Residue frames as a rotation matrix with the C-alpha (Angstrom) as fourth column:
UNK 1
0.566 0.824 0.000 0.00
0.824 -0.566 0.000 0.00
0.000 0.000 -1.000 0.00
UNK 2
0.496 -0.432 -0.754 2.70
0.159 -0.808 0.568 2.49
-0.854 -0.401 -0.332 1.00
UNK 3
-0.570 -0.760 0.312 4.71
0.424 0.053 0.904 1.80
-0.704 0.648 0.292 -2.15
UNK 4
-0.156 0.610 0.777 1.67
0.972 -0.045 0.231 2.53
0.176 0.791 -0.586 -4.32
UNK 5
0.776 0.485 -0.403 0.99
0.579 -0.802 0.149 5.77
-0.250 -0.349 -0.903 -2.43
UNK 6
0.094 -0.822 -0.562 4.57
0.075 -0.557 0.827 7.02
-0.993 -0.120 0.009 -2.81
UNK 7
-0.637 -0.279 0.719 4.46
0.686 0.220 0.693 6.09
-0.352 0.935 0.051 -6.50
UNK 8
0.309 0.847 0.434 1.27
0.931 -0.362 0.044 8.11
0.195 0.390 -0.900 -6.93
UNK 9
0.687 -0.114 -0.717 2.83
0.295 -0.859 0.419 11.07
-0.664 -0.500 -0.557 -5.11
UNK 10
-0.406 -0.913 -0.035 5.81
0.241 -0.144 0.960 10.94
-0.882 0.382 0.278 -7.46
UNK 11
-0.421 0.336 0.842 3.49
0.906 0.128 0.402 10.83
0.027 0.933 -0.358 -10.48
UNK 12
0.674 0.730 -0.115 1.53
0.737 -0.674 0.050 13.81
-0.041 -0.118 -0.992 -9.19
UNK 13
0.324 -0.644 -0.693 4.73
0.151 -0.688 0.710 15.74
-0.934 -0.335 -0.126 -8.59
UNK 14
-0.673 -0.581 0.458 5.92
0.495 0.106 0.862 14.97
-0.549 0.807 0.216 -12.13
UNK 15
-0.059 0.756 0.652 2.57
0.982 -0.074 0.174 15.97
0.180 0.650 -0.738 -13.56
UNK 16
0.789 0.360 -0.498 2.41
0.499 -0.848 0.180 19.27
-0.357 -0.390 -0.849 -11.64
UNK 17
-0.091 -0.908 -0.409 6.01
0.143 -0.418 0.897 20.06
-0.986 0.023 0.167 -12.66
UNK 18
-0.648 -0.113 0.753 5.18
0.730 0.190 0.657 19.35
-0.217 0.975 -0.041 -16.28
UNK 19
0.398 0.881 0.255 2.08
0.908 -0.418 0.030 21.57
0.134 0.220 -0.966 -16.05
UNK 20
0.586 -0.264 -0.766 4.14
0.252 -0.839 0.482 24.39
-0.770 -0.475 -0.426 -14.50
UNK 21
-0.516 -0.854 0.067 6.75
0.269 -0.087 0.959 24.08
-0.813 0.513 0.274 -17.25
UNK 22
-0.364 0.473 0.802 4.00
0.930 0.138 0.341 24.09
0.051 0.870 -0.490 -19.90
UNK 23
0.710 0.662 -0.240 2.38
0.688 -0.724 0.041 27.23
-0.147 -0.194 -0.970 -18.44
UNK 24
0.230 -0.717 -0.658 5.76
0.096 -0.656 0.748 28.98
-0.968 -0.235 -0.082 -18.26
UNK 25
-0.683 -0.503 0.529 6.49
0.523 0.169 0.836 28.03
-0.510 0.848 0.147 -21.87
UNK 26
0.114 0.816 0.566 3.10
0.980 -0.186 0.071 29.36
0.163 0.547 -0.821 -23.01
UNK 27
0.784 0.162 -0.599 3.65
0.377 -0.891 0.252 32.64
-0.493 -0.424 -0.760 -21.17
UNK 28
-0.182 -0.950 -0.254 7.15
0.153 -0.282 0.947 32.94
-0.971 0.134 0.197 -22.65
UNK 29
-0.651 -0.030 0.758 5.91
0.744 0.174 0.646 32.35
-0.152 0.984 -0.091 -26.21
UNK 30
0.463 0.878 0.120 2.95
0.885 -0.465 -0.019 34.71
0.039 0.115 -0.993 -25.70
UNK 31
0.551 -0.315 -0.773 5.34
0.192 -0.853 0.485 37.46
-0.812 -0.415 -0.410 -24.59
UNK 32
-0.530 -0.841 0.108 7.58
0.255 -0.037 0.966 36.89
-0.809 0.539 0.234 -27.61
UNK 33
-0.282 0.501 0.818 4.68
0.959 0.144 0.242 37.11
0.003 0.853 -0.521 -30.09
UNK 34
-0.924 0.054 0.377 3.41
0.022 -0.981 0.194 40.48
0.381 0.187 0.906 -31.33
UNK 35
-0.768 0.635 0.078 0.25
-0.235 -0.166 -0.958 41.74
-0.596 -0.754 0.277 -29.54
UNK 36
-0.225 0.707 -0.671 -1.88
-0.974 -0.135 0.184 41.30
0.040 0.695 0.718 -32.68
UNK 37
-0.533 -0.064 -0.844 -1.39
-0.294 0.949 0.114 37.53
0.793 0.309 -0.525 -32.63
UNK 38
-0.950 0.160 -0.268 -2.53
0.311 0.419 -0.853 37.12
-0.024 -0.894 -0.448 -29.01
UNK 39
-0.553 0.789 -0.267 -5.57
-0.577 -0.594 -0.560 39.34
-0.601 -0.155 0.784 -29.65
UNK 40
-0.234 0.449 -0.862 -6.56
-0.879 0.281 0.385 37.15
0.415 0.848 0.329 -32.59
UNK 41
-0.690 -0.129 -0.713 -6.21
-0.007 0.985 -0.172 33.91
0.724 -0.114 -0.680 -30.62
UNK 42
-0.951 0.306 0.032 -8.39
-0.038 -0.014 -0.999 35.01
-0.306 -0.952 0.025 -27.70
């Protein structure tokens, strides 16, 4: 039981890290694009 729980915790940590990285990447690319592009996409 404990092994499964720790495995799940590790998976969650990986997933949250990946999500954070993805959000940061999106923000970075949004900032690099010209304002017209972002206005069109919204």
